[in-house]
N, C-alpha and C positions, 0 to 999 in steps of 0.2 A: 479721297478717304471716306467721304460720305457714302459714295457708291459701294466701296468695299465693305463698309459697315452694314449697309442694307443687305448685301449679298451674303455676308457672314451670318447675319441674323436669320435669313430665310434658310440657309444651309443647316444651321443649328436646330431650328424649329423642325425642319424636315427629318433631321437625324433622330430626334427624340420622339417623333410622331409614331404612334403604334402601328400605323399602316405601312411604314417603310420596310422594304425587304432587306434581308441581311446583305445581299449583293450590293444594293445601293448604299447601305451603311459603310461597307468596305470602301466603296469609291470615295464617299465623303471623307472618310478617315484619311485616305491617302492624300486627298487635296489639302486637308488641314495640316497633315504632317509636312508636306512639301512646303507649304507656306511658312510653317514654323522654322524650317531649316534656312530660310532666306536671311541674308545678312542684316537687312534693316527692318526685319519684321516687327521688332519691338516698338518702333515709332508708331506704326499702325495701331499696335496693341494699346499704347498709351492713349491714343485718340479714342479707341473703342471704349476703354475703361471710363474715360471722362464723359463720353457722349451717349452711352447706351443704358437702357434699364433692363436689358435681357440677361437673366442670370447665367444662361449657358454661355453667352458670348463673354461675359466677365470672367467666368471660370476658365474658359479656354485661353483668354488673354493672359491671365495670371499663370497658367501652366506654361505658356511660351516664355514668360519671364523666368519662371522657376528653372526651366530647362537651360535657358541662357546663362543664369547665374551659377547653377551647379555643375554644368557640363562644358560651357564654352567661354567662361568668364576671362580666362587667360588671354584669349585672342581678341577680346573686345577693346577697341581704342579707348585710351584713358579719358578723352573728351566725352565719349558716349557714356562711360561709366559714371562720370561726374553728373551728367545730365540725369541719368537713371536714379542716382543716389539722391538728387534733390527733388525730382518730380514725384516719385512714388510716396515719400512721406507727406508731401503737400497734398497729394490726392487723398491719402488716408485722413488727414486732418480735415479736409474740406467735406468729405462724404461719410465719415465714420458713423454719424448718427442715422443716416438714411440707408446705408448698405445693409443687405441681409447679413445675419451674424456669420454665416459660413464663408461669405465672400470677404467680410471684414477680417475674419481670422486668417484666411488664406493670404490676404494682402499683408497682414502683420508678419506671417511666416516668410513671405518673399523678402520683406525688408530685413528681417533677422538673418535670412540666408546671405544677404549682402554683407551684413555685419560679421557674419561667420568667416567670410573671405577677407574683408578689408579693414576691420577694426583692429587696432587703433591707427594703423599707419595711414590709410587713405580715407578712412571714415571716422575721423577722430571724435566727432560729436555724437556718434551712434548711441553711446550709453547715457551721456548727459541729456540727450533729447528724451530718452525714456524717463529719466528721473524728473525732468521738467514736466512731462505729461502727467506723472503721478502727483506732482505737487500742485498742479493747477486743478481746482475743484471741477471745472467743466470736463476735463479730459482724464480724470482719475481712473475710471474703468478702463479706458483705452490703454493708459500707461501700464495698468496691472496685467492686461492681456499681453502686451508687448514683453513685460518682465517675465511672465510665466513662459512664454514662447522662447525667450532668450535662455532661460534656465534649462529648458528642455533641449534646445538645439545646440547650445554652446558648451554647457557643462557635461552633457552626456551625448556627444555628437556621434553620428553614424560613422561607419568604417572608412568613408571616402576622404578623411583628413589624415595628414601625416601625424605621427606620434608627437613630433616636436610642436606642431600647431595645436594639437589637442592640449598639450601641457601649457602652452603659452596662454590659450584661452582660459583654461581653468585658473591659472595664476591671476590673469587680469580680472576674472570674475571674483576671485577670493579677495582681491584688494577692495572690491566694491561692497562686500557682504555687510560690513558694519553699517555703512550708509543705508543700504537697502533695508536691513532689519529695523533700523531706526525709523525709517519712513513708514514701514508696515505697522510697527508698534504704534506710531503716532496716529495713523488712520484708524486702527481698531479702537484705540483708547478714546480718541475724540468722539467717535460715533457712540461708543458705550456711554461715555460721560454725558454727552449732549442729551441722550435719550433717557438716561436713568434719573436725571434731575426732575424731569416732568412726571415720572411715575410716582403716584401717591404711595406713601408707605402704608402697607396694610396693618390693621391692628394686630397685636401679638396674639397668636392662636394659643388655646390652652395646651396644645401638645408641643409647644415650641421648646421642649427640653432637648432639641436636637443638637444645640451647641453645647451639649453636656460633656461628661468626662472624656469619652473616647475622642471626641473631636478636639478638645483642648490638648489632649495628650498627643494627638496626631499633628496638630498644627503648631504646637509650642507657643502660640500667642493668641490671646482672645481677639486681638484686632483683626488677624487674618480670618478667623472664624466668622467674625462679624461681617467682614468684607464679602465673604462667600455666601452670607445669608441675605444680602441685598436682594430685593425683587429684581427679576429679569426685565430689562427695558423692552418696550414695544417699538419695533423698527418699521419704518415705511419700506416699500418695495425697493426703492433706489438704494437706500443705505444697506438693506439686506444683501442686495446684489454686490455692492462694493465689498462688504465684509466677506461674502463667500469667495470673491475673486482674491482678496488678500490672503484668506486662509489657504486657498488652493496654491497660491504662490509659495507660502510658507512651507506647505507640505512638500512641494517639489524641491525647494531650497534645502530643507532639512534632509532630503534623501541623499545629498552629496556633500554638504559642508560638514567639516568635522565639528564635534562638540567643543565649544570654547566659550570664553566669557563674553563674546559678542552676542550670545543668546542670553539676554539679560533677565533678571528676576521679573522686571515689570512686563517683559514680553510673555514670559511663561504664565504669569498671573492672568494676563489678558486672554491668552489662549484658553485658560481654565474657565474664565468667565464665560467664554463662548461655548465651551464643552457643556456648560449647564443648560444650554438651549435644548440639548438632547434629552435631558432627564426631567424637564419641567412639564409634567402632564397637565398642570392647571392651565398654562398658557395655550396649550393645544385645544383645550375645550372652549376657551373664551372666544377664539377667532374661528372663522370658517376653516374647514379641514384643509383647504389648499394652503392657506397661510401657515397653518400648523405644520404642514409637511415641510414648507420652506424653512421654518424656524428649526424643525428637527434636523434639516440638512446642515444648518450651521453647526449644530452639535456634532454631527458625523464628521464634517470637515475638520473641526477642532480636534476631535479624537484621532483623526488621521495624522495631524501634525504631531500630537503627543506620541503616537505609535512609531512614527519615523524616528523620533529622538530615542525612544525606548529600544529600538532594534539595534542600536549601536553598542557593541560590546566594549569598545575601547573608550574608557572614560578617564579623561585627565583628572588629576588630583583636584584641581580648582573647580571642576564641574560637579564633583560628588555631592557637594552640599545642595546644588540646584536640583540634582536628581532626587535627593531625599525630599526636597520640598515638593517636587512633582508627584512623588508617590503619595505624600501626605494629602495633596490636593485631590488626587484621583480617588483616594480612599474616602475622602469626604464625599465625593460624588457617589461612590459605591454605597456608602452608608445611607445616602439620601435615597437612592433607588431601591434599597432593600428595607426601607423603614416601614414598619407596620403602624397603622393608626385605625381609628374606628371606621373611617370611610374606605380604606384600602387594605386588601391583603397584599403581601409582597407579589404574589403571582399576578393579581389583576393590575398592579402597578407596572410590572414588567410587560404585561400584554399591551398596555397603552403606549409603550415607547416604540419608536421607529425600529423596525427589525435590523436595519443596517447599523443603527446606533448600538444596539445590543451586541451585534457581531464585532464592531470595533472595540467595544468595551471588553468583550471576551478576549480579543486579540491582545489588548493591553495587559490583561491579567496573565495571559500565557507568556508574554514577553517578560513580564515582571518576574514570574517564577523561574522561567528557563534561563534568563540572562542575568538578572540582577539580585535574585534572592540571596545568593551567597555573599554578595557585597553588602547588602542592607541588613542582613540578620545580625551582624555584629554591632550595629548601632544600638546602644542601650535604649535610646528614646524611640525606637521603632517597635510598636507592639505587634509582633508577628502573630501571636496567638489570637489577638482580636481580629487581625486581618483574616486569619483562617475562618473565624466565626462568620465574618461577612461573606467570604467566598462560599462557605457552606450554605448560607441562606440564598445566595445568588444562584448556586448550582441547583439546589433542589426546588427552586421556584421558576425554573426556565419554562417559558411558554411552549417551546417546540422541542421535538426529539433531537434535532440537529444541535440546537443550543445546549441541550443536556450532554450530548456526546462530547461537544467541544470542552465543556467544563470538566467532564471526567478525564479528558486528556490532560487538563491542567493538574488535576489531583495526581495523575500518574507521574507527571513530571516532578511534582513535589515529593512523592513517595520515593522516586528514583534518587532525587537529591538527598533525601534523608538517609537512604540506604548507603549511598556512596560516602556520605559524611561520616556515618558510623563506622564504615569499614576503614576509613582513613584515620579515625580517631577513636580507636577501640576503648581507650581509657575513659573517655567521657560518655561511653555508650549509655549508661544508666541516666545520666543527667539529661542528655538529649531526648531520650525516650520519655522520661518523666515530664519534660516540658510539653511534649506533644501528645502524650498518651490519650488524654480525654478527647482531643480533636479526632484522633485516628479511630477510637472506638465508636464515636458518634458517626463518623463517615462510614465505617463498616456496617453499622446497624442500618443506616439509612439506605445504603446501596443495596443491602440484602432485602430491605423492605420494598425497594423499587422494582425488584425482579419478581416479586410475589403478587399473584392475583389477589391474594387475601387482603393486601393493602393498597394495590394500585391497579385494580382491574380495568377501570375506564381507559387509562392510558395504554395499558398493555394490549388491550383489544384493538387499538388503532394500528398496532404494528403489523406489517405484512409478513406472513410466514410462507409465502409461495414463490414470489418472484426472486430470482437469484441476481445478485449484483456482480460486478467485475471480479470480486474475490470468491465467487461461487458460494455466497451465503445470503440468507434472507435478511430482511431488516430486523426481524426478531432475533435471529442468531447473532447478528452483529451487536445488538443491544445487550444480549446476554453475555457474549464473549467479552465485550469491553467492561461490563460490570464485574465479571469474574476476575479480570486482570487486576482491577483495583482491590478486590477481596484478597487475591493471592499476594499482592504486594504488602498489604497490611499484615497478612499472616506471616510473611517473612520477617517483619519488624516486631510483631507482638504475637508470637505463636499461641501462647496460652489463652490470651484474651480472645483471639480470633476463633479458636476452636470452641471455647465455652460460649461464644455468641452463636456460632453456626450450628453446633451439634443439637442443642435442644430444639431448634426450629425444624431441623431434619427429622428429629425424633417424633415431633407432633404429627408431621405429615405421614411418616411411616406408620404410625398407629392407625390412621384412617385406612391406609392401604392394606395393612395386615389384618384389619378388622373386616375387610370385605368378605372374607370367607363365610361369615355367618349369614350373608345375604345371598349366597350361591344356592340355587335350588335346581333339582334335576327336572327337566321337562322332557316331553316326548322326543324332541330333536337333539337334546344334549343338555348342556348346563346353561342356566340363565341367571343374570344378576337381578335380584328382586328389589331394585330401587327404581321407582317409577315416577314419583312426584317431581314435577318440573323443578321446583326449588332445590330438592335434594340432588337431582342430576346436575344442576348448575354448580352447587357447592362441591360436589364430587369432582366435576370437571376442573374447577379452580384448584382444588387440593392436589389433583394428579399432575396438573401443569406445574404447580409449585414444587412438588416432589421431584419431578423430572429436572427442574432447574437446580434444585439443591443437591441432587445426586451429581450433577455436572460440577457444582461448586466443590463438593467433597473430593471428586476425582481430580480436579485442578490443584487441590492442596496436597496431593500425595507426595510430591517431591520434597515437602518440608518435614517428612518423617524419616527420611533415609539418610545415609552418610553418617557424619559425626554425631548427629542428634538422635540416632536410632534408639539408643538405650534410654536417653532422657525422655523421649516422647513415645516410648514403646506402648504404654498402656492405652494412651489415646488412640494410637493407630490400630491396636488390636481390637479395641471397642468398635472402631469404624469397620474394619475388615469382617469381624464377626457379624455385624449387622448386615453388611452387604451380602455376605454368603447366605445368611438366613433369608434375606429378601429375594435373592435370585432363585433359591431353591423353592421358596413359597410360590413364586410366579410360575415356575415350570411345573410344579406339582398340581396346582389347582387350575393350570392351563387358562389363565386369565386372557391370553391372547386369542382364545377360540370361543370366548364366552359370548352369549347373546345379551344385548343390553337394550334399555328402553330407547336410547338415542345412539344407534350404532355409528352414525357418521361422526359423532363427537367422542363418545366414550371409548369406542374400540381403539381408534388411533392413540388416545391418551394411555390406555392400559398397555398397548404394545410399546409405546414410547418409554413409559416408566420401566418396563421390563428390560428394554434395550439399554437404557441409561444405567440401570443398576449393574448390568454386565460390563458396560464400558467403564463405570467407576471402579469396579473390582479390578478390571484390567489395568487401570492406572496404578494400582498397588502391587503390580507384578514385581517391581524392583524391591519394594519393601519385603514381599514374600521371599524373594531370593536371599535378601540379607538375613531374614529370620531363619531361613533354612541353613545358611552357613553358620549361624550362631548356635543352633540347637541340634544339628544333625548327629552329633556324638552322644549327647545326653538325652533327655526325654523329648523325643520329637512328636509325641502323641498329638499335642495340640495342633502342630503344623500339619501332620498327616490328615487330621480330621478336617481342617480348613480346606485343604486341596481336594480331598475326596468328595466333600460336600459340594464344592464348586463344580467338580466334574459331573456330579449327579444332576446339578442344575443345567449343565450344558448339554448333556447327551440327548434328552428328549427333544431339544430344539434343532438337532442336526437332522433335518428332514425336509423334503421338498414341499411338504404341506405347510410349513411355517412361513409366515410373512418374511420377505427378504431382509427388511431392516433388522428384525430380531435374529434371524438366522446368521446374518453377517456379524452382529455383535457377539453371538455365541462363538462363531468361528475365530474371531480375533482374540477372544479371551483364551480359547484353546491354544492358539498359536503362541500367545505370551507365556502360558504355563509351560508349554513344551520348549520354548526357546530361551526365555529369560530365567525362569525358576528351575527348570530341568531336574525335578526330583527323581531319584533313582527308582522309586517304586511306581512311577507313572504307568509303565507298561503292564504292571501286574494288576492295576485297578480294573475291576470288571467293566466300569463305564467306558474306559478307553478301549478295552478289547471289543466292546460292543460297536464302537465307532469304526475300528479296524474291519470288523465283519461287514458292517453296513457299506463301507467304501469299496471293499474288494468283491462284494457280492454282485455279479453281473446282472442278476435278475432284478435287484432293487433299482428304483427310479433314480437316475442321476441327479445330483444337486445342481442348482444354477451355476454357471461357469465360475463366477467369483468365489462362491462358497466352496465349490469342489477344489479349486486351486488352494484355498487357505487350509482346508482340512487335510489335503494331501501333504502340504508343507508341514503342518503340525505333526502328522504321523511319521513323516520321513525324519523330522528333527528329533523326535522321541528316540529313534533308533540310531541316528548319526552323531548327535552332538555329545561330546564327552561330558560325563556327569561331574558336577562340581564337587570339590572336597574329597575326591577319591583318587588314589594313585593309579597309574597306567595299568598295573596288574589286575586291578579289580573292575576294569571297565567292561568285561565280558564281550569283547569285540566279536569273537567268533559267532556267538549266538545272535548278536545283533545284526551281524553281516548277513547271516542266513535269512533272518526275518526281513531285512530290508530288501534282499533280492526277491523274496516271494511277494512282498508288497508291490515292488515296481513291476514284477512279472504280471501280477493280477491287473495292475493299472494299464499295462500296455498290451494286454492279450490281443485285442482286435487289431491294434496298430501293427504288431509284429507279423500278423497273418497277411498283410497287404503285400502283393507282389507287383513289381514295376511292370512286368510284361502283360499283366491282365488289366492294367488300369486304362491304357489309352483307348482300347476298343469299347470302353464302357458307354452305356447310354447316359443321357444327361442326368436322370434321377439318381442312378447308381453313383455317378461322378460326384454329385452333391453329397450323398451319404459318405463317400470316401473322404471328401474334404472335411466334413464334420468330425469324423474320427481323427483325422490328422490334427485339426485345430484343437480338439479337446485334449488329445494326448500331449501334443507339444507344449501347450500353455502350462500344463501341470509339470512336465519335466523341466521346462525352462525355469519355472519358479523354484523348483527343488534345487537345481544347480545354483541359481542365483543366491538363495538363502544360505548356501553352504560355502560359497566361494571364499569367504574370509576365515574359514575355520581351519582346524588342524589337518595335517597331511593325512592322518589315519581316516578321518571323516571323509575327506575328499576321495581317498582310495576306494573305500567301500562304496561310495556314491557312484563312482565311475564303473566299478565292477558290475553293479546292478544295472547300470544304464547301457553297458557296452553293446548289447544286441540291438537295442532300440536305435542307438547312434548309427550302427551299420545299416540298419533298415532305412534310416533317414537318408543316408548317403546313396543307397541303391535307388531310392524313390526319386531323388532330386532330378535326374535327367528327364524322367517321365513328365515332370510338372514344370519344365523350364518355361513353357508358354503360359502357365497359369500364375500370373504374378502374385495373386493373393496367397497362394500356397508357398511359392518360393520365398515370399516375404517372411512367413512364419518359420520356414525351415532355416533361413539365414539368421533370423533372430536367435533361434535355438543354437545354431552353430557358433554365433558370436558369443553368446553366454558361455558355451562350452570352452571356447578359446580363452575367454577372460578368466574363467574359474578353474578349469581342469586340464589346461594344455599339458602340464607336466605328467598328469596321470594318463593322458591319451597316448603318450609316447610318440617318438619321431616317425616311425614308418607309417602309422595310421594318419598322423597329421599330414604327412607328405601326400598320402593318397587323397585326403580331403581337398587340399589346396590344388592338387593336379586336376581333380575332377572339376572343381570350380573354374580353374583357368581354361580348361578345355570347353566347358559349357558356355562361358561368357565370350562368345565370338563377337566380332565387330557388329554383325547383323543383330545378334541378340541384344547387345548393349544399346544399339541405336533404337531398337523396338522399345526397350525399357525406358530410355531417357527421354524419348521424344514427347511423351505425355508428361509435361511438367507437373509436379505436385501429386503425381499418381503413385499407385503402389509400386509400379515399375521403377520409378525414381528411388523409392525407399529401398528397393531390393539392391540397386547398384550401390547406394550409400552404405548399406550394411556390409556388402561384399568388400568395399574399400576399407571399412572399419576393421573387418577380420584381418585384412592384409596389414593394417596398421599394427595390430597386435603381433603379427608374425614378424614384421621387419624390425621391431624393436627388441625382440628376444635376444638376450646376450648369448655368446658362444657361437660355434660354427655351424650348429645343426641346420638352421634354416637359410644359411647364406646361399646355397645353390639356387634358391628361388629368386634371388634378387634380379637377375637378368630378365626373367619372364615377368616379374612384377613391374619392373620399370618399362618394359616394352608394352605391357597391357596399358599402363597409365599413359605413356607418351604417344603410342601409335594407335591405340584403339579408343580409350575414353576421351583423351584430350581433344582430338579432332572433332568429336561429336559435340562436346559442350563448348568448344571455343566460340562457335557462332551463335550460341544461345545464352540466355541469362542463367538458366539452371543454377541458382545460387547455392542450393543445398549440396548438390553433387560436387560443385566446384570446391566448396569448403572442405569436404572430405578428401577430395583428390589432393588439394594443396597440403592438407595435414599429412597425408600419406607420403607425399614427396619430401616434405620437411623431415619426417621421421626416417625416411630412407637415408637422407644426407646426415642427419644428426646421429643416428645410431650405427651407420655403416661407412664412416669416413674412410676407413682402410680399404674399402672396396675400390675406392678411386685413388687414394694415395697410400702406397704400401708402407713407406717408412714414416715415422712420426714427424710431425711438422717441426718439433723442437730440434730433432736430430739434423734435419736439413739446414736449419738456421745456424746451428753450432758449426756444422762443417763449412758453412759459407759457400756451399755449392750453388751453381746457378739453378734455375728452375728444374726440379726433378721431373723425371718422366711420369706422366700420369696414366693410370690404367683406365680402361672403359671411357675414354675421353668423349666419345660421341654422345654417350648417354648423359654424361655429366653436363655437357654443353646444352643438350636439349632441355634438361631440367632447369638449368640456370636461366635459359631464355624465358 
């Protein structure tokens, strides 16, 4: 044994030496594995454990035991099992003080693994041993580690145990819960009491009015308040360690035991005593920082215990009172950490606390609001409004942005709770709102202040506005979005208050912006903004940033002016829309986006952003404008016409390739909304719109960037295609609109329709690239036009297809020429897929047949292989889109496309499937299986002529199946 131990030690040292090669490591690993598989290996390991000081050897020996117990225990002779069960605990007792902590923990885990298999039948004293360890002062820490490991491994075991054994273990442990909780309570209480006696009582401070009204009302008894005001004891390292182990045990136990009376009031009070360690800044200063951190950790652990209890939604009747007491005690802590006095502001107090303590505390507040508020609110003795006041202080003094976000989440939960409560109890709406009105108005004002540089510049400048996160937004955008969600939810509850709070602030910043005109001077190179003093530039920068945020806020609130409340809130909405129209026109007329400024890198983006946000905010009111139009179109529509015409005057100058893309796209989106959502009948006759028509159809004009071009074409097409609201069919002027649409599409596709397939292939590389650009630009516009109309009336779709017909035929003729250029076929198939989804009825059967036949002929086995072999490439996408087109075809009802079924199935089974069968190609496979599913689902009769029911009723034997070979191939 001695020799084996020396050999093992040298092997282990060699294995972990940094000069050992991987080859040699593999050899050593194999040697060790072979040794572990031998029948009596554990006897050697027992000797190694008691005789070596080498960590690697000990760890290896324990791994051998672990493997034996978890994988081979059934085959071990019972005599050996008894020996192992008695030796390992003895070893632990003898060496637990000297073993490194990770070896000691691993040994505990191995012993618990035996208990997991053998307790109570063969290892009846397993749990009593743990309880004895806890009760003996010398081994208390060891007992607590064993208890926590038992809770982890037996109450929440891994999947390798049978369900019956899992249930048996849980039941056995539940029987022990009361004893265990009693022991843990005793340990924590005795340490607290023993140390708090020696702490001298400090003289009462002049500000000790903290056990005042709120506290007494929260705690219902002065004695409890007094108890929580005791000074916190000073613990030595050993006792601190024992307390932290006991709290860790409790946190794990609470994660799986149900709420019941075995969780006693004295246990809860003790946990709260320890939670105070986290919010006692004084104690942290007295001691060195390391001790302070340890003490803070006790507070964090105690809060973890509280949060485990809080997260349980199922609360038995008899536990409700305890819960109330828990809230009262936690709010005492909340009051303590948000208390202001001469020495501390709330923020500096929160900054001194441990970050993880604050996190746990925020978790507690979130659980309280999301899980228990509805339960607690009904208690007359629970002061919800005062709680909100504390939460308000806590929220707006958070030391970090993340902390502030988390608190905003809690307010969002609270506002959702109020909204659903009001919806379910409409009769009490006023009473509920009156109770919370002041709190909500305060919240709204403060959140609005927090997004403005005017009040919060230092913090806002720390936010990053460049790096995008996983949701494709910057830190600043996330901050603004979350804040505006809170504003919107308050608006839903208190519309008039919210509006009267927000609008004046917007108005102030608008005055500054609209007043810039007087500072615009004409210089040799153009217009210049004559504001140069550094301080003025900084103030202007802040005001513009705020205006941009407030415009987003006003846009976010648009939905609360439409629908049932349209009439009631009409004047407010009209005021907003008039201001927005005025601002957008002003920006476009004095061309602030092209103006020279003293600090171009800062002020120019600001001016562009404000202009873009004013257009986006106006776009948000498109649904309101549509409702306004339907209310006034018969009587005096002058006001409406003037709003829309002015908005269009603001848009037209921006539709130019010289305008910055951000601003250009905002203008395009607004134009699309006016054309699609509002659809006024007079849109086409407005000079501004005709100007855009001429600009887009003029081939000599410089083309807009792709995205903008697509949007403007969609808007113009929709102006002509979409039925006008509030007008009967007879007054829709389809004939004129149809002619205009045909000429629009004809102008947009002029170059495309001149391409001939026979001249393309011999082209040189440069010419080929130019051709590809024409194809890309034309198809992206046409595809978007078809997509935006696909859900509209038949008449609109008919006109659309008539205008597109020639371009579709050109596309089909060009397709074979580009079959080897996967980037082009990808775009063409995208276009055809959109056509099939939106206009297949209008295309008619003969032409659809021609398209499908062309595709089936082009996608030969070689072509498919070429496309699919490069996974994740354009080629793969081409095949996916082709399969998607076939999906649309095979599910079309009626007999029209049935003749294609044989060739579709043979393409799938004989050509596509063999290529992808031996590859992963997950995307193509998904589309192929979807296509086969639809073939079966929509074409059952292709395989079974008579209905299934008929054959069942006739009681005939299996009927003859059609196309059996294909059916069998698919089903395999």
